[in-house]
Steps between C-alpha positions, in 0.01 A plus 500: 500500500672773295785513753554125478472505121761774477736311730447180299602689187816632666376857506594735783195616693427856610176515698304712744529363855132434568286203602690172450763641262785522756427148625479365146827658388683412820787731413518386136389835361509874549215613725369852463369687805267712286359509149602848394643519146843629610549206739390247240718657230807510725463134598443386143796707378722348770404145400534578129845654531658274764580159346618355833176599674294368210681165513474476880125565487447247220697234687323574829163490326561156355614374841194653665270304268587180685277621786208505257527152352172321443569248778587769756202712401261204527637406842473858628144530370396173664661606828310829488168335414528201731335671801205602284468162328525303823263738679 
């Protein structure tokens, strides 16, 4: 949820590429290959000092949110649960 909340607020996202983070961002954020402080600091500095990158990430994040609308999420959840529910 924090990734989606950040994108909804127009904030650029910098996140560690683990679990479902890459799939959730779908290219609408900066993915970090590791969590070491130098990597995190460099990525955050790049986003903070590059207005074009910041704007591109904010725009891409808002567009990415369409994949997570309530209707789409409900439909995907029902599709995933249908085999279990129908036994």
